[in-house]
C-alpha positions as CSV (number, residue, x, y, z in Angstrom):
1,X,2.5,30.2,-6.9
2,X,5.0,28.4,-4.8
3,X,6.0,25.0,-6.7
4,X,5.5,21.5,-5.0
5,X,6.8,18.2,-6.4
6,X,5.3,15.3,-4.2
7,X,7.3,11.9,-5.3
8,X,4.6,9.2,-4.5
9,X,1.3,8.9,-2.9
10,X,1.0,7.0,-0.8
11,X,0.3,7.3,2.8
12,X,2.8,10.3,3.1
13,X,2.5,11.9,0.0
14,X,-1.6,11.6,1.0
15,X,-0.8,13.2,4.4
16,X,1.7,16.0,3.2
17,X,-0.9,17.4,1.4
18,X,-3.0,17.2,3.3
19,X,-0.5,18.8,5.2
20,X,-1.0,21.7,3.3
21,X,-4.4,22.4,2.1
22,X,-4.2,23.5,5.5
23,X,-3.1,27.2,5.2
24,X,-4.5,30.0,2.9
25,X,-1.9,30.7,0.1
26,X,-2.5,28.8,-3.0
27,X,0.4,26.0,-3.9
28,X,0.9,24.5,-7.4
29,X,1.3,20.8,-6.4
30,X,1.9,18.8,-8.8
31,X,1.9,14.4,-7.0
32,X,4.1,11.8,-9.6
33,X,2.6,8.4,-8.7
34,X,4.5,5.1,-10.5
35,X,2.2,2.5,-10.0
36,X,-1.6,3.5,-12.4
37,X,-3.5,4.6,-9.4
38,X,-2.3,7.5,-7.5
39,X,-3.2,7.1,-3.4
40,X,-3.3,3.4,-2.4
41,X,0.5,2.5,-2.4
42,X,2.6,-0.2,-1.7
43,X,1.6,-2.2,1.0
44,X,-2.4,-1.3,0.7
45,X,-2.3,-2.1,-3.5
46,X,-3.9,-5.4,-4.8
47,X,-1.6,-6.1,-7.5
48,X,0.8,-6.8,-4.5
49,X,-1.1,-8.1,-1.6
50,X,-4.2,-11.2,-1.6
51,X,-7.6,-10.2,0.5
52,X,-5.9,-12.8,3.1
53,X,-2.9,-10.5,3.9
54,X,-4.3,-7.6,7.2
55,X,-2.8,-4.8,7.9
56,X,-1.1,-3.9,10.6
57,X,-2.8,-1.2,11.6
58,X,-6.7,-0.3,12.6
59,X,-9.0,2.3,12.6
60,X,-7.7,3.8,16.2
61,X,-4.5,4.3,15.1
62,X,-5.1,5.9,11.8
63,X,-4.9,10.0,11.8
64,X,-7.9,10.8,10.2
65,X,-8.4,12.9,7.0
66,X,-11.3,13.6,4.9
67,X,-13.0,11.2,8.1
68,X,-11.9,8.3,10.2
69,X,-11.6,5.0,8.6
70,X,-14.2,3.2,10.2
71,X,-16.4,6.1,9.1
72,X,-15.5,5.7,5.7
73,X,-15.7,1.7,5.9
74,X,-19.7,2.3,7.9
75,X,-20.4,4.4,4.7
76,X,-19.5,1.0,2.3
77,X,-22.1,-1.0,1.0
78,X,-22.1,-5.0,3.9
79,X,-21.9,-7.3,0.4
80,X,-18.7,-4.8,-0.5
81,X,-17.3,-5.4,3.0
82,X,-19.2,-9.5,2.8
83,X,-16.1,-9.2,-0.5
84,X,-13.3,-9.2,1.8
85,X,-14.8,-11.1,4.9
86,X,-16.3,-8.0,6.3
87,X,-19.5,-8.2,8.2
88,X,-20.9,-4.9,8.5
89,X,-22.1,-5.6,11.6
90,X,-18.6,-6.1,14.4
91,X,-17.1,-3.3,13.0
92,X,-14.9,-1.7,15.3
93,X,-12.1,1.1,15.9
94,X,-9.6,-1.8,16.9
95,X,-10.2,-3.9,14.4
96,X,-7.3,-5.1,11.5
97,X,-9.4,-6.0,8.5
98,X,-7.4,-6.7,5.1
99,X,-5.2,-4.3,3.7
100,X,-6.3,-4.0,0.0
101,X,-9.4,-2.5,1.7
102,X,-6.7,1.0,3.9
103,X,-5.8,1.0,0.2
104,X,-10.3,1.6,-1.0
105,X,-9.9,4.4,1.7
106,X,-6.1,5.2,1.2
107,X,-7.2,5.9,-2.3
108,X,-10.8,7.4,-1.9
109,X,-9.0,9.7,0.8
110,X,-6.9,11.4,-1.6
111,X,-9.6,12.2,-4.6
112,X,-11.3,14.2,-1.8
113,X,-8.2,16.2,-1.6
114,X,-7.7,17.1,-4.2
115,X,-11.2,18.0,-5.7
116,X,-10.9,20.0,-2.4
117,X,-7.2,21.2,-3.4
118,X,-8.6,22.6,-6.2
119,X,-12.1,23.8,-4.3
120,X,-8.8,25.4,-3.0
121,X,-7.1,27.6,-5.4
122,X,-4.3,25.4,-5.4
123,X,-3.2,24.0,-8.7
124,X,-2.9,19.9,-8.4
125,X,-1.7,18.2,-12.0
126,X,-1.6,13.9,-10.6
127,X,0.8,12.4,-12.9
128,X,-0.1,8.1,-13.1
129,X,2.2,5.9,-14.4
130,X,4.8,7.9,-14.1
131,X,8.5,7.3,-12.6
132,X,10.0,9.9,-10.8
133,X,14.1,8.7,-13.1
134,X,16.2,11.8,-12.1
135,X,16.0,14.7,-8.7
136,X,18.5,17.7,-9.4
137,X,19.2,20.8,-7.4
138,X,19.8,23.3,-9.6
139,X,20.3,27.3,-8.1
140,X,17.2,27.3,-10.0
141,X,15.2,25.0,-8.1
142,X,14.6,21.6,-8.3
143,X,14.4,19.3,-11.4
144,X,12.4,16.3,-11.7
145,X,12.8,14.0,-14.7
146,X,10.1,10.7,-15.3
147,X,9.9,8.0,-17.5
148,X,6.9,10.3,-19.8
149,X,7.4,12.2,-22.3
150,X,6.3,16.0,-19.7
151,X,7.4,19.5,-19.9
152,X,10.6,20.5,-18.4
153,X,9.7,22.2,-14.5
154,X,11.4,22.5,-11.8
155,X,9.8,23.3,-7.9
156,X,10.6,25.1,-5.4
157,X,10.2,22.2,-2.9
158,X,10.4,17.9,-4.1
159,X,8.9,15.5,-1.1
160,X,10.4,12.4,-1.3
161,X,7.3,10.3,-1.2
162,X,8.4,6.4,-2.2
163,X,8.2,4.7,0.4
164,X,9.4,0.6,0.6
165,X,13.0,0.8,-1.6
166,X,12.7,-3.9,-1.4
167,X,15.8,-5.4,-3.5
168,X,16.1,-5.9,-6.8
169,X,13.7,-8.7,-8.0
170,X,17.5,-9.1,-9.9
171,X,18.9,-11.5,-7.5
172,X,16.0,-13.9,-6.4
173,X,16.5,-17.6,-7.6
174,X,13.4,-19.5,-7.7
175,X,14.4,-21.0,-4.3
176,X,15.6,-18.2,-2.9
177,X,13.7,-14.9,-2.4
178,X,15.1,-11.4,-1.1
179,X,11.4,-9.6,0.0
180,X,7.7,-10.7,-0.2
181,X,8.3,-8.2,-4.1
182,X,10.7,-9.6,-5.6
183,X,9.2,-12.5,-7.0
184,X,7.6,-14.3,-4.2
185,X,3.9,-13.2,-5.2
186,X,4.1,-14.5,-8.4
187,X,5.9,-17.8,-8.0
188,X,4.5,-21.1,-8.3
189,X,6.1,-22.7,-5.1
190,X,6.3,-26.8,-4.1
191,X,5.9,-28.2,-1.4
192,X,8.3,-28.1,0.5
193,X,10.3,-26.7,3.6
194,X,10.6,-23.0,3.5
195,X,12.2,-21.6,6.0
196,X,11.5,-17.5,6.5
197,X,13.9,-15.3,7.6
198,X,11.6,-12.8,10.4
199,X,8.0,-13.2,12.1
200,X,7.2,-9.2,11.4
201,X,4.8,-8.4,9.1
202,X,6.5,-9.0,5.3
203,X,7.7,-12.5,7.0
204,X,3.9,-12.9,7.6
205,X,2.8,-11.5,4.6
206,X,6.4,-14.1,3.1
207,X,4.1,-16.7,4.9
208,X,0.7,-16.6,3.5
209,X,2.4,-16.1,-0.4
210,X,3.1,-19.7,0.0
211,X,0.0,-20.4,2.1
212,X,-2.5,-19.9,0.0
213,X,-0.9,-21.6,-3.0
214,X,-1.7,-25.0,-0.4
215,X,-4.7,-24.9,0.7
216,X,-7.4,-22.7,2.6
217,X,-8.7,-20.3,6.1
218,X,-11.5,-21.6,7.0
219,X,-13.5,-19.7,9.6
220,X,-15.6,-22.0,11.6
221,X,-18.6,-21.7,13.9
222,X,-17.5,-20.2,17.1
223,X,-15.0,-17.5,14.9
224,X,-12.3,-19.3,15.1
225,X,-9.8,-19.9,11.6
226,X,-7.9,-22.6,10.8
227,X,-6.0,-23.3,7.9
228,X,-6.7,-26.4,5.2
229,X,-4.1,-28.1,3.2
230,X,-4.7,-29.6,0.0
231,X,-4.2,-33.4,0.1
232,X,-1.3,-32.7,-2.8
233,X,0.5,-30.5,-0.1
234,X,1.4,-32.8,2.9
235,X,5.4,-32.2,3.0
236,X,4.8,-28.0,3.5
237,X,6.1,-27.2,5.6
238,X,6.8,-23.2,7.0
239,X,9.4,-22.3,10.0
240,X,9.4,-19.0,10.5
241,X,12.9,-17.8,12.1
242,X,13.6,-14.9,14.8
243,X,16.7,-13.2,15.9
244,X,15.6,-12.1,18.8
245,X,13.3,-15.3,19.8
């Protein structure tokens, strides 16, 4: 049985597993995920995001696995969706919804794929909270080293699906953060002039991380969302800067 390693169990790792299951010959697949839960992915994890942060991809753009994202949403309890500010009766396939909710979808699809693989006689091992620290290509195959005390194993193929590589948190100071994930999400930012270099999704993440410390977003009767700044945060001013305008 051919042995495959998948390093990283976010969306890329999930779709890799999905593709491998399309063939008839069973494989031995080992999946390594450094987070506590495999199948979520860092951009959609509740440890890295708030409920206010939206995914930049809608159901119509997501290749279905066991079901489409919209079909999965329609199966969820209304009160569960409401916790994310989502109304079940207004769901549609072009909707941009909270990232954490999309992470729940990917996690659920991943677990179903693992069950499906085992029914197809694939040998599947999932290692959570397991960081791959080194990789070596030898004549016998690919050898992986991890931060867990796992038996030494050589793979015929290793798929590297580790996703984003952010700047080291050590580069961050109390006033400078090289990325939203270099301490900004946990930092207490005073009400001051805040500059954000970049206006794409990471830039919006950074703006949201600061804004939610100093006020709240409220939806009015006309479904318009407005930001109410706290009285003590009048000096807060956020400027997003784009190279392309």
